[in-house]
N, C-alpha and C positions, 0 to 999 in steps of 0.2 A: 628579623633578629633571631639568633639562635636561642633555643630553649635548652639549657644544660643543667642536668642534675648530676653533680659530681663533687666529690670532696676537693677542696682547694689543693693545688699541687704541693703546698707546704705540708699538708697532712699525709705525707706518704707513709705507707706501711712498708715492711720489708718483703712484701710479696710482689711478683711480677705484675706489671700493669699492661693490660691488653685492651685495645679498642677494636671491636668487631664492627666493620662497616657493611651495612646491607642496604639494598635498594628500598626496602620497606620493612616494616615489622608487623605484617598482617598475616599470621600463619593460616588463617581460614581461607585465604585467597592465594597464597604463594608458598610453595614447598621450600624454597630457599630461606624465606623468613622463618619457617617452622624449624628448619635445620639450625639456623643461627641461634634461635632461642634455646634449643636443646644443647647446643655447644656452649653457650654462655652458662647454662646451669651446670654442665659438667665441669667446666673450667673454674667456676666460681668457688669450688671447694679448696682450690690451691693457688688462685690468682685473683687480683682485683680486675674485674672485667667491665668495660663500658660498652654499651650498644650505641651505635652512631648511624644516623640516617638523615636524609633530606626528604624522605617520603613519609607516608602515614605510619603511625606507630601504635595502632590499636591493640596489638598483642603484647606490648611492653608495659602493661599496667603495673604499677609499683607495688610489690608485695611488702610484707613487714620488714624484711631485711633490705629490700629495695635494690633493684638493679640500677646501676649508674647509666643514665640515659642522656645522650647528646642528640637532640632533634633540632634541625635547622629548617626554618620555613623557606619557601621559594622554589622548591622542586629541583630536579636533577638537570641543572643548566650550569653554565660557567659561574654565574654569581652564587648559586647555591653551593657549588663545590668549593668555591673560595671561602665562603662563610664556614663551611664544615672544616676546611683545613685550619682556619683560625681557631675554631673551637677545639680541635684536636691539639693544636700547639699549646693552648692553655692547660689542657689536661696532661700533656706530656707523657703519653704512654710509652712503654718500652718497645712495643710492637703494634703497628697498625695492620690489621688483617681484613682484607676486602673479600667479601663473598660475592663472586662475580657470576652473573647471568644476565644477558641483555634484557630478558623479560622482567626481571626483578627491578631494573632501573628504568622501566618504561621505554626500552629501546633507545635511550639517550646515551650517547658516547661520552657525556661530560665527566663521568666518574673516572674515565681514563686519564683525565688531566690532574687527578689528585696527587700523584707522585711529584709533579712539577711545582706544587704549591706547598709541600711539606718541607720542614727544615732539612738541610743537608745532614745526612747521617741517620735520618729516620729509618728504622728497620721496617720494611714493608713485606708482607706476605699476601699472596693472592691465591684463593681457591677458585678453580674454574669448574663451576657446576654445569655450565653449558659452554660448548666450544666447537669450533670447526664447522660452522654453518652460517655465520653472519659476518658482515663486514661494514665498516663505516669509514669513509663514504662508500656507497655502493658504486659498482661499475668501473672501479679502478682496475686496470689490467693486472693480471696475476703476476706478470714478470716484474712490475713495479713494486708490488707488495713484497715479493721475494727479495728484491734488492734491499729494501729497508729492514725487513725482518731478519735477514741473515746477519746484518750489522747490529741487531738489537736496538735500533733507533725507535721503532714503532711497530705495533702489532695491529693487524687489520680489525681485530675484534675488541681488544682491550686497550688500544692506544699505548700509553706509557706504562700501564699496570704490570703486565707480565714481563716486559723487557727490563723494568727497573726494580722488580721484586727480588728480595734476598732469597726467597724460596717461593716456588710455584707448586701448588697442591692440585692434584687431579683425583677423580673418583673412579676412573676406569682406564683401561689400556688404550682405547681408541683416542681419548684426549691426550694421553701421554705421548703417543706416537705423533700426533699433530703438533704438539709443543716442541718435541725434539726436531721434527722436520722443518718447522718454521724458524725457531729461535735458537736451535742448537743447545737447548737447555734440557737437562734431565730432571723432570719434575718428580715430586714425591707423591706416592699414592696413599691416600687415607680413605677408607670406605665410608659410605653413608650408613648411619645407624637407624634403627627402628624409631619412628616418631610416635608410635603407640605400643606400649608394652603392658602385659597383665600385671596386676598387683600380686606379688609373690605370696602375700599372706592371705589372699582371698580363697574361699572355698569354691573351687572351679565348678564342681557339679551344681552347687547352689546358684552361682552366677549364671550358669548355662540355663538352668530351669527358669530362673526369674526373667532372663532376657527373652527366652522363647515365649514365655507367657505374655510379656509386655508387647512383643512384636506380633503376637497372634500366630506363631508358628507351631505346628503339631509337634508333640513331644518327641516322637520317634522318626519324623520325616527326614530324609536326607536333604541337607540345606547347603547350597553353594553360596559363595560370597565373592564379590569383587570389592577391592579396597583401593581407594585413591581418589584423586580428582577425576570427575566424570566428564571426559572430553571425547570428541569423536575419534581421536587417534588411539583411544584405549580399547577399541574393538567391542564395545558393548552391543552394537547392533547385531554382531554375529553371535554373541553370547546369548542374547534373547532368542535368536533363531535356533541355536543349539539346544537350549532348554526345551523348546517345543518338540524337538526330535527325541528327547529323552523321556518324555511323559508316558508314551505307551508302555515302555518297559519299567519305568519307575514312577508310578502314578502319584506318589506323595512328594516328589521332588519340588523344591522351592529355590528361589534366587533372591538374595539380599544384596543390593548395590549400596555400599557404604562409602559415602563421600559427597562433597559438595560439587555442584555444577559450575557455579560462578568462580572465576579466578582471574589473575592477571592475563592469562592466555585466552580466556573466554569471557566476554563482557556479559553483563546481566541479561540483555535482550537475547544474545546468542545462547546463553545458558538456558533461559526459559524455552527457547525454540527447540533446543536439543532434548530437554526433558520431555516436552510434548511429543517430539518425534519418537523417543524411546517408548513412551507410554502407548503411542499409536501402534508401533510395531508389536508390542506385547499383545494388544487387543487383536490385531490382525492375525497373529500367530496362535491365538486362543489361550494365552498364558497370563493374561492381565492379572488374574487372581493369584498367580504364583510368583509375581515379581513385586518386591518391596524396595522402594528407593528412600533411604533414610535422610538424604541431604547431609550437610556437614554436621558432625557430632563432636562434642568435647571429647578429649582423649579417653576419659574413663568410660563414657558411654560407648564409644567406638570399640574399646577393648572388650566390653561386655558382649557386644554383638559378635565380635570375632570369636569369642569364647563359646558362643551359642551355635556356631556353624560347624560344618564337617569338612568341607573342601574349599580351598581358595582357587579362583580362576583369574589369571591376568592375561587377557587375550590381546595385548597391545598390537596395533597394526605395524609398528616398527620392530616388533619382537621385544623380548625381555632379556636383560642382562643382570648379572649379580649385583650391579651397583644400585639397583632399584630399592628405594626406601620402602615402597609398598611390599616388596618381596621380603625385606627384613622384618617388617611388622607382622606379616602372616606367619613367618617362621617363628617369631617370638611367641605366637599363640599356639604353636604345635600343630599347624595345619599342613597337610600335604597340599601341593600346589600344582596346577596345570598352567603351563606358560606356552606362549608362541615363540618360535625360534627367531632369534635375531639374524641379520645378514651382515657380516659373517656371524655364525653362531657363537655364543659364549661357551668356551670350552669347559667351564666349571658347571654349567647346567646340563647335566648328562641324563638322558632319558632313563627312567626306572632306577636312577641312583640318587639324584638330588631333586628331581622334578619329573613330572610327566610332560614331555616336550612335544608340542604339536608342530609338525614340520612346515606347515603352511599358515600364513596369516590371511585374514579376511576370508576364512573358509569355515562356515558353520558346521559342515559335516565332519571335517577333520577335528574341529573343536569338540563336537559331541562325542566323537570316538575317543578322544583323550579323556574326557570327563567320565565316560562309561567305564574305562579301565579302572578308575579309582572307586566307582560305585560298586563294582562287582568283586574287587580284589582288596580285601582289608590288609593283607600282607604287603601288597605293593604300596599301599598308603603309608603303612608304618615304615617301610624301607625308605621311601623318598623323603618322608618327614625327618627321619633320623639323619639322612644324608645332608639335607638342607641345613639343619641345625649345626652339624659339624662344619659345613662349608662356611657358615656365617658366624662362627664362634668368636671372631675378633670384632664383632659389630657392637659390643657393649659401649655405652657412651663414656664410661670411665676409661676404657682402653683407647677410645678415640681422643679423649682429653690427654692421655699419656703421650700419644703420638704428636699431638699439637705442641705440648709443652717441650718435648724433645726438639722439635723443629724451631720453636721460638728460642730455646736455649742456644741452638747453633747460630742463631742470628745475633746473640749477645746483645739484646736490647738494653737501652738505658745506660750504656757504658760498660766496658769489659768487666771491671771488678765487681761493680754492683750487679751487673747481669749475671755473672757466674754464681755469686752467692745466692741471689734471689732464685735462680732456676734450680740450684741445688736444694733449696728449702722447699720448692714446689713439688719435688719428686715424692711419690708415696713412700712410706717407710718400708725398709727391707722386709721381705716376706709377706707384705700385704697383697691381698688379691687385687689384681689389676682390673677385674671385671666390674666390681662394685654392684650397686643395686640395679643397674640397667643391663646387666649381662643377660644373654639369651638363656632362658630356663632350660632344664633338662627335658622336660616333657614334650602397629598403623601402619595422588594425588592428587 
């Protein structure tokens, strides 16, 4: 049976009503869940927002004001999706917005049936957090997929979601190109915001000193940080090796790995095995006493650690693009960053302008060379830090909420007249700063 915390539909306010559908609401284990909770918070200032899932919802604990929560038991299968559709019909949102990633839904295609079960006229929006790598069912010839996708009958990854959505949102150009090529749809691009930001009222030097003391880091030692979920594809093996190469020239250098190992993409046994592997590599390289793995931290604690370090390093084996939430988080903390180049490279991540870009992945020597540049050149650090902040200046959550409300308004949810007036009231007052408290300051898979 569905567990629904929501005001009865008769108790409507004059604000837009949005239902955010996510595979789960466990931000400690899933980046899409973390994104969804941040989006709900940002939208909640100007809209009535429900969270809806058929998965676990450990991250949706009800605060004083209380998020509206629709949680249906049964899992992501046809029966669970049918129950979710029924619960959504009772809430009657103006817009149903699905946050799509196969991993977030346990690689079940059932969420793709949701558009077929909602009332005719429901305004549906889908954000594609992951795309262009998965299909269901597998092994269907590409020519058959192209036949149905070009007619917008079905999509190999989202089933009916993307074809039947009033608006499709993507977070990067590669996904946009894939959607256009398959469905003939021009999606809208909305960037991913930082999931961890510093407290603008905090005394940063005091936070830095306290965090270094708590972590046992020397006061003046150069400290590197990785931030995000700690998975094999994040390149940590090569970062540990690179650290060992830097020790002779920088004897005080340390590395803090900030993030949890277990996630939807890495089971608990796999996560434990990878943690042991990294610890073993650090011992073999002679840097075990220089590597600290914090595990998953609450946002405030993660922010304090990022405030305490000097250089961020994101050595992903697939390369880094500007869509990375981890990149936005380290930028929000004023850190210069070393990244590995994606293939094709992200044109906005320019070496010595917005980042130090390592041209090769899975290459400890190249990674050490990139880090070395920042360790010896403070001016370079200031330059890439400033360039990255400028690049990501539109990543504040209030601005992201603005972009979503504009899209929702275009869908005219809840009826044309009511929709128009509600969306008009949801807009920020003229002259108000669109960045809000989550904007990147000038100075968190």
